[in-house]
N, C-alpha and C positions, 0 to 999 in steps of 0.2 A: 089673569091672562099670562101666558107664557111667551116670552120673546127669546129667540135664539140668535146669537151673533155667530157668524162664520168669517174668520179673518186669518191672515197669515202675516209673517214677517221673516226677515232673513238678514244676513250680513250685508247684502247688496241693497235691499229695499228698506231696511231699518224697522222701527217699531211703531211708526205713526199710525198705521191701520189699527193696531191693537189699542192704542191710547185714545183714538177718537171714538172707537166702539165703547171703550170703558167709560168715557164721559157720558155717552147716551145711556149706557146701562145704569150708571149711578142715578141719573134722573128717573129712570123707570123704577128702580128699587125704592127711591124716596116716595114714589106714589103708591107703593104697596104691591106692585106686580112682581112676578118672578122672572129671573134671567138665567140663561145658560150660555156658555161660550164654547165654540168648537174651533180649535186652532191647529196649526201645523206643529211639528215637533220642535222647530227652532224657537218657538215662543214658550215652550214648556217652563223654562226657568222663571218667566215673569208671573206665572199663575200663582205661585206660592206667596206673592206679595199682595194679592188682592183676593178678597173673600167672595169668590164667585163659584158657582157650579160650572166646572169646566172639563172638557174632553179633548184629547189629543189624537189626531189622525195623521200619520206620516204620509206625505204625498197627497195632502188634502184635496187639491183641485185636479188631480189626475182623473181621467175617464173611469179607470177601474175602481175609484173610490166613491163614485156617485151613489151607488146602491147602499154602501155602508153609511154614507151621510144621511140618506133618506131613512134608513132603518133607525138610526139614532134619533132623528127628528121625530119619528113616530113614537119611539120609546119615551121621549121627553114630552109628548103631548103638546107639541109646539103649535102656536097659533099664528106667529109672524116671524119671518126670517129676515135678518139684516146682514148683508154680505159686504165685505170690504176687502178687496184684493185686486191687484192688477192681473192675477192669474185666473180669475173667474171668466171662463170663455163662454161662447154661445151655448154649448152643450150643457155645461154645468148650470148656468142661469136658467136655461129652458127647463131642465129637469126639476129644479127647485120650485120655480114659479108655476109649473104645472100642478103642483101639489100644495103650495103654501103662498099666502100673501107675502110678497118679496120686495124688499127695499135694497137698492144698490147704492153704496157710497162711491161716487165716481170722481176720477181726476182727469181722465184721458179722452173721453168722447171717441172711443175706438170704433164702435159699431152700434146699430140700433139694438139696445139691450132688451131682451124679453122679460121685463119685470113690471111690477105695479107702480113703484115709486123710484125716482132717481133723486138722490141728494148730492149736490155739488156746491160746496160753500165757497169755492174759489172766487177771489175778488174781481177777476177779469173774465168771468163767464156769464152769459145771459141765456134766457130761455130760447132766444132765437137760434143759438148754436145747436140746441137739441131739436128744435123744429126742423132745421136744415138737415140734421143727421137722420131724422125719421121720415123726411119728405118723400123719399123714393122707396120706402119700405112698407111691407104689408103689416108690419107690427104696429099696433096702436101706440101713439106717444104716451108714455106713462105720466102720472102726476109728477110735477117737477117742483122740487124744493131747491131753489137756486139763489146763490148770493151769500155774501159774508154774514148776513144776519142769522144764517143757519150754521155758523161755525160752532161745533160742540165743545165749548170751553170746559176744561176740567174744574171740578168743584174745588174752591180754594179754602185753605185752613190757616189759622193763626192770625197774628196781628202784625202790622208794619213795625219794623225795627227803627228806633230812634238812634241816630248815629251822626258823627261829625266827619267820618272818613268817606272816601269815594270807593264804591265797589263796582267793579266791571265783571261781567259774566260772559263766558264763551261757551256756545252750544254747537254741537256737531251731530245732532240726531242720535238715534239709538245705536247705530253701528259704525258711523263715520267711514264709509267705503272709500273716500278720497284721502284718508289718513291726514286730514287737515289739522287735527289737534297735535299730532306728532310734529307736523311741519311747523306749527307755531312755536312749540316748545324748543325745537332744535334751532330756532332763529330768535329766541328771546333776548340774546345779547344785542340784537338790533333794535329792540323795542324799549327804548328808554322811558317812554310815557307809561306803558303798561307796567313797568317795574316800579313806578312811583306809587302805585295804588294796589289795593287788594284785588287779585284776579282769581275769580272762581271759574274753574274748568269743570264742566259737567260732562261726565263720561258715561255713555250708555251701556246697558247690559251686554250688548252684542259687539262692543268695540274690542277687537282682537289685539289692539295696541296697548291695553290697559297697563300691563306690567312695565313697559318701557316709559309710558306716560308718567306713571307713578315714580319711577326711578329718576327721571330728568327733573320732575317738578320739585324734588327735594333739594335741588341746587338753588332754589329761589324761595326766600322767606315769605314773599308776598303771595305765593300761589297756594290755593286751597283746592284740592281735588274732591269732587262729589261723584261717587260711583253708584250707578244703578238705581237712581231715585225714581220712585213711582209718582210722587207728588212734587212738582217743581215750585209750588206756591211759596215755599220758604225761601227759595232763591229769588224769585220775582220780587218779593217784598223788600229785599235789601239792595236790589240792583239799580244803579244809577245810569249805567250805559250797558247795553247788551250787544253782543256780536253773535249772529246766528245763521245757520243754514236756513233755506227758505221752505221749510216744511211746516208741520203742525206748530212747532214752537214759535215760528215767526208770527202766526196769527195770535197766539196767546200773549206774546210780548206786546203786540200792538193793542190788544184788548186791555191789557194792564196799563197802557199809556207809558210804557217804558221806551225812552229814546233808543232806537235800534239801528244797527248797521248790519245789513244782510249780505249774503253771498249765496251762490249755488254750487252744488257738488255733483248733481245728477240732472239729466235732461228734464225730468218732470218738475224741477224746481225753477227752471229758467223764467217761465212766464210770471210766476208769483214774485220772483226777485225784482224783475223790472216793473211789474204792475204796481207794486207797493211804492216803489220809488217815484214812479210817474204821478201817483196820487198824493205825493208829499207825506207819506207815512213812514218812510225809512230812508236811509242812505244805502245805496247799492254798490257793493264792491265788485260784482260780476263773478267770474269763474275763480274758485279758490285754487285752481291749478295754474293760474297765470304766474309768471315769474315775479311780477311786481306786487303780488297779493299782500305779502307781509308788510311791505313799505306802505302800500295804500291803506292797509288796516291801521297801522300806527298813525298815519297822517289824519285819517278820519276820526279816530278816537280823540286825538288832540284837538281837532277842530270842534268836535261836539262838546268837549269839556270846557272850551274857551268861549263858546257861542251860546249864550242863554236864549237869544232870540230864536236860533235854530231849534233848540231843545223844546222851547215853548210851542213853536209852530208844529213840530212833530206830535207833541202831546195833544194839541187842539185838534189836529186833523184826525188823529186816531179815533176820537169820540164819534166821528161822523160815519164810520164804517163798521166797526166791530164792537160788540159788548159781551157781557157775561151770560146772556140768556139764550144762546143758540140751541143748546140741548133741550131746554124747556119748550122752545118753539117747535122743534122736531117732534118731540113726544106728544105735544098738543095735537099736531096734525095726524100722527099715527093713531092716536086714540079716537079722533073723530072719524077716521076712515074705517075703523073696525066696529063702530056702533051701528 
């Protein structure tokens, strides 16, 4: 069976769409089926790090590219298409789903999508949200894979590291459009708690601040920069406390049971940031653009390091909502629907 993923990424939207498609693709490959990926030109640099059949189309979701995509899907002898993009509009989705069994990975509930299956793993979304979205539409409500049990966790590698030190990890997504990593480094002189421990700063492939981040980090012996990692499991295994934006990495950290402090940098992260905190899964710092963000970050890291009861509660709560088997559940459903 041939599955084809169509996704995009950019400096403003990051690389989360690509990585959650990659997680599902890995599960499909394990089962012996074939996978191809069609991406926009801004994701091209990531393709060399993963062994996938991949194609690049500049302006991927523009109207004038629809026929080009269809021709490529025909050449690939595709049987199922999985789309992940905020730029996939009605026209594009309608064109693809008229020709192929189509799955949309959705975050936004923007309009009644003309597809066969919708996957939305967000922790604060229910099927009723989609029933309401389609209630006044002539489009039939698709099959719904809803909830955090369908979060497509990346396959982990390696073993846990035994250590006596404390490791803190800071994540800002694939592109860091809010420049929050740079903000943290420029204010490290205020962060006495962070300076006492090893601080891992994970810098995404699309982060345009990398050179300056690397330069400033050399002023601090406790900071380790990790650039362009495809697999974050090596970081997760040594992390005692994580600080992260509220995208894909937030779900992964909670699935790993890592005590996590979250923040948001773009609008589509706001709901997750607050929903996780409300469920007792994380501590929420709110908007990383707030003037008091660095002060609050330092305060919450200190509180987490000093409060074992809080840490244990976060770890216990995480087991109730997210696990490592979301990608398996997704592919199980897709296989049943094509039989």
